[in-house]
C-alpha positions as a Markdown table, in Angstrom:
| # | Residue | x | y | z |
|---|---|---|---|---|
| 1 | Met | 107.2 | 27.8 | 28.7 |
| 2 | Gly | 107.4 | 23.9 | 28.2 |
| 3 | Leu | 105.5 | 23.7 | 30.9 |
| 4 | Asp | 103.0 | 25.8 | 30.1 |
| 5 | Arg | 102.8 | 24.6 | 26.6 |
| 6 | Leu | 102.3 | 21.3 | 28.4 |
| 7 | Ala | 99.6 | 22.1 | 30.8 |
| 8 | Ile | 97.5 | 23.6 | 27.6 |
| 9 | Asn | 98.2 | 20.4 | 25.7 |
| 10 | Gln | 96.5 | 18.4 | 28.4 |
| 11 | Leu | 93.6 | 20.8 | 29.1 |
| 12 | Leu | 92.9 | 20.9 | 25.1 |
| 13 | Ser | 93.4 | 17.1 | 25.0 |
| 14 | Ala | 90.6 | 14.4 | 23.6 |
| 15 | Thr | 90.8 | 12.9 | 27.2 |
| 16 | Ser | 89.8 | 16.3 | 28.8 |
| 17 | Ala | 87.3 | 17.1 | 26.3 |
| 18 | Ala | 85.6 | 13.4 | 26.7 |
| 19 | Trp | 85.3 | 14.1 | 30.7 |
| 20 | Val | 84.0 | 17.4 | 30.1 |
| 21 | Ala | 81.4 | 16.2 | 28.1 |
| 22 | Val | 80.5 | 13.1 | 30.3 |
| 23 | Leu | 80.7 | 16.2 | 33.3 |
| 24 | Ile | 78.1 | 18.0 | 31.4 |
| 25 | Leu | 75.5 | 14.9 | 30.1 |
| 26 | Ala | 75.7 | 14.2 | 33.9 |
| 27 | Leu | 74.9 | 17.6 | 34.7 |
| 28 | Phe | 72.3 | 17.6 | 32.2 |
| 29 | Val | 70.8 | 14.0 | 33.5 |
| 30 | Val | 70.7 | 15.6 | 37.1 |
| 31 | Arg | 68.6 | 18.4 | 36.0 |
| 32 | Leu | 66.3 | 16.0 | 34.0 |
| 33 | Trp | 65.8 | 13.9 | 36.6 |
| 34 | Ser | 65.2 | 16.8 | 39.3 |
| 35 | Gly | 62.6 | 18.0 | 36.6 |
| 36 | Ala | 60.8 | 14.3 | 35.9 |
| 37 | Pro | 58.5 | 14.3 | 38.8 |
| 38 | Ala | 56.8 | 17.9 | 37.8 |
| 39 | Val | 57.0 | 16.9 | 34.0 |
| 40 | Leu | 55.3 | 13.5 | 34.9 |
| 41 | Asp | 52.9 | 15.3 | 37.3 |
| 42 | Lys | 51.7 | 17.6 | 34.4 |
| 43 | Trp | 51.7 | 15.1 | 31.6 |
| 44 | Leu | 49.6 | 12.6 | 34.6 |
| 45 | Ala | 47.6 | 15.8 | 35.2 |
| 46 | Trp | 46.6 | 16.2 | 31.4 |
| 47 | Arg | 45.8 | 12.5 | 30.8 |
| 48 | Ala | 43.4 | 12.6 | 34.1 |
| 49 | Ala | 41.6 | 16.1 | 31.9 |
| 50 | Lys | 41.5 | 14.1 | 28.9 |
| 51 | Ala | 39.9 | 11.2 | 30.4 |
| 52 | Ala | 37.4 | 13.5 | 32.4 |
| 53 | Glu | 37.3 | 15.2 | 29.1 |
| 54 | Arg | 36.2 | 11.8 | 27.0 |
| 55 | Ala | 33.9 | 11.3 | 30.4 |
| 56 | Ala | 31.9 | 14.2 | 30.2 |
| 57 | Tyr | 31.2 | 13.9 | 26.3 |
| 58 | Trp | 30.2 | 10.3 | 26.9 |
| 59 | Asp | 28.1 | 11.6 | 29.6 |
| 60 | Arg | 26.6 | 14.3 | 27.7 |
| 61 | Leu | 25.8 | 11.9 | 24.8 |
| 62 | Leu | 24.4 | 9.4 | 27.1 |
| 63 | Ala | 22.2 | 12.0 | 28.8 |
| 64 | Glu | 21.2 | 12.9 | 24.9 |
| 65 | Ile | 20.1 | 9.9 | 24.0 |
| 66 | Arg | 18.1 | 9.0 | 26.9 |
| 67 | Arg | 16.2 | 12.4 | 26.5 |
| 68 | Leu | 15.6 | 11.4 | 22.8 |
| 69 | Asp | 14.5 | 8.0 | 23.9 |
| 70 | Glu | 12.0 | 9.6 | 26.0 |
| 71 | Arg | 11.0 | 12.0 | 23.1 |
| 72 | Cys | 10.4 | 8.6 | 21.2 |
| 73 | Asp | 8.3 | 6.8 | 23.7 |
| 74 | His | 6.1 | 9.8 | 24.2 |
| 75 | Leu | 5.6 | 10.1 | 20.3 |
| 76 | Gln | 4.8 | 6.6 | 20.3 |
| 77 | Arg | 2.6 | 6.7 | 23.2 |
| 78 | Glu | 0.9 | 9.9 | 21.0 |
| 79 | Val | 0.8 | 8.2 | 17.9 |
| 80 | Asp | -0.6 | 5.0 | 19.5 |
| 81 | Ala | -3.2 | 7.0 | 21.2 |
| 82 | Cys | -4.3 | 8.7 | 17.5 |
| 83 | Arg | -4.5 | 5.4 | 16.0 |
| 84 | Glu | -6.8 | 4.2 | 18.7 |
| 85 | Arg | -9.2 | 7.3 | 18.2 |
| 86 | Glu | -8.8 | 7.2 | 14.7 |
| 87 | Gly | -10.1 | 3.3 | 14.9 |
| 88 | Glu | -13.0 | 4.6 | 16.8 |
| 89 | Trp | -13.9 | 7.4 | 14.6 |
| 90 | Met | -13.8 | 4.9 | 11.5 |
| 91 | Arg | -16.1 | 2.2 | 13.7 |
| 92 | Arg | -18.2 | 5.4 | 14.1 |
| 93 | Ala | -18.3 | 6.5 | 10.6 |
| 94 | Ile | -18.9 | 2.8 | 9.3 |
| 95 | Ser | -21.8 | 2.3 | 11.8 |
| 96 | Ala | -23.2 | 5.6 | 10.5 |
| 97 | Glu | -22.9 | 4.4 | 7.0 |
| 98 | Ala | -24.3 | 1.0 | 7.1 |
| 99 | Phe | -27.4 | 2.6 | 9.5 |
| 100 | Gln | -27.7 | 5.0 | 6.1 |
| 101 | Leu | -27.3 | 2.1 | 3.6 |
| 102 | Gly | -29.7 | 0.3 | 5.8 |
| 103 | Glu | -31.6 | 3.1 | 6.1 |
| 104 | Gly | -32.1 | 3.8 | 2.2 |
| 105 | Glu | -32.8 | 0.1 | 1.5 |
| 106 | Ala | -35.7 | 0.3 | 3.6 |
| 107 | Leu | -36.9 | 3.5 | 2.1 |
| 108 | Gln | -36.6 | 1.8 | -1.4 |
| 109 | Lys | -38.3 | -1.6 | -0.7 |
| 110 | Ala | -40.8 | 0.6 | 0.8 |
| 111 | Gln | -41.4 | 2.7 | -1.9 |
| 112 | Arg | -41.5 | -0.2 | -4.4 |
| 113 | Ile | -44.5 | -1.8 | -2.1 |
| 114 | Val | -46.2 | 1.6 | -2.4 |
| 115 | Ser | -45.6 | 1.8 | -5.8 |
| 116 | Arg | -46.9 | -1.6 | -6.2 |
| 117 | Glu | -49.9 | -1.2 | -4.3 |
| 118 | Arg | -50.7 | 2.1 | -6.3 |
| 119 | Gln | -49.7 | 0.1 | -9.9 |
| 120 | Ile | -52.1 | -2.4 | -8.5 |
| 121 | Asp | -54.9 | 0.2 | -7.5 |
| 122 | Ala | -54.3 | 1.7 | -10.6 |
| 123 | Asp | -54.8 | -1.7 | -12.6 |
| 124 | Lys | -58.2 | -2.0 | -10.5 |
| 125 | Lys | -59.5 | 1.3 | -11.6 |
| 126 | Lys | -58.5 | 0.8 | -15.5 |
| 127 | Gly | -60.1 | -3.1 | -15.0 |
| 128 | Glu | -63.5 | -1.2 | -13.4 |
| 129 | Thr | -63.7 | 1.3 | -16.3 |
| 130 | Lys | -63.2 | -0.7 | -19.2 |
């Protein structure tokens, strides 16, 4: 019985427990080390997917910026053309208004001349009848 007790004491000693813990830790490290490439591959694939997602996002943003820039350019050309048409119509309107004003002034001047002549004729007739 003494031998059994001695064997059990050696089995359950702190030294044996430490070696068992080191052995378990070594097995754990070996297991992790053998799975590390798979984990690393997954991590690298995840990073590549994130980078592709970011690149796609920036590509979409750049495409949208280009589209909006082209739209702004188109609208600016439309505004410029509209301003040119407006300027042409204003020139035509001012020309027509100037013509009308000139014609009105000429007609008024002609009417004044006609009125003076009538007045002179009327004064002559008055002078003859007296």
